[in-house]
C-alpha positions, 0 to 999 in steps of 0.5 A, a space after each residue: 767551724 759551726 759557732 751558732 744554730 737556731 731552730 724556729 718554733 711557732 712562738 719562740 726561737 731555740 738557739 745555741 752558741 759555741 763559746 771557748 769558755 763557760 759563760 753563766 747566764 740565767 737565760 741559758 737553758 743548758 750549758 755543756 762542753 764537748 771539749 774544754 775549748 768548746 762550751 755549748 750554751 743553749 737558750 730560748 728567745 720568745 720575741 724581738 725584745 729578747 735580742 739585746 746586747 747580751 745576745 749580741 755579745 754571745 754571737 760576737 764571741 761565738 763568731 770569733 770561736 767559729 773563726 778559731 781566734 780563741 786558739 791563736 790567743 792561746 799561743 797556737 801559731 798554726 793558723 
């Protein structure tokens, strides 16, 4: 399952992560949900200083969603 994507522009990086919950941040440009367990969080990074602990935390959480660990934590024993 895809958990993140990035598009490099001339002076910025557009990206999104897929989380199992809505996570509010003023840095999100858009949050939308294709399903209750998949909330897409779009964001924009303008430089290396924008990659901080918050962004790292989004990626850690999204990677776990990509591995579908959020399903096992809800009692899904199919994996």
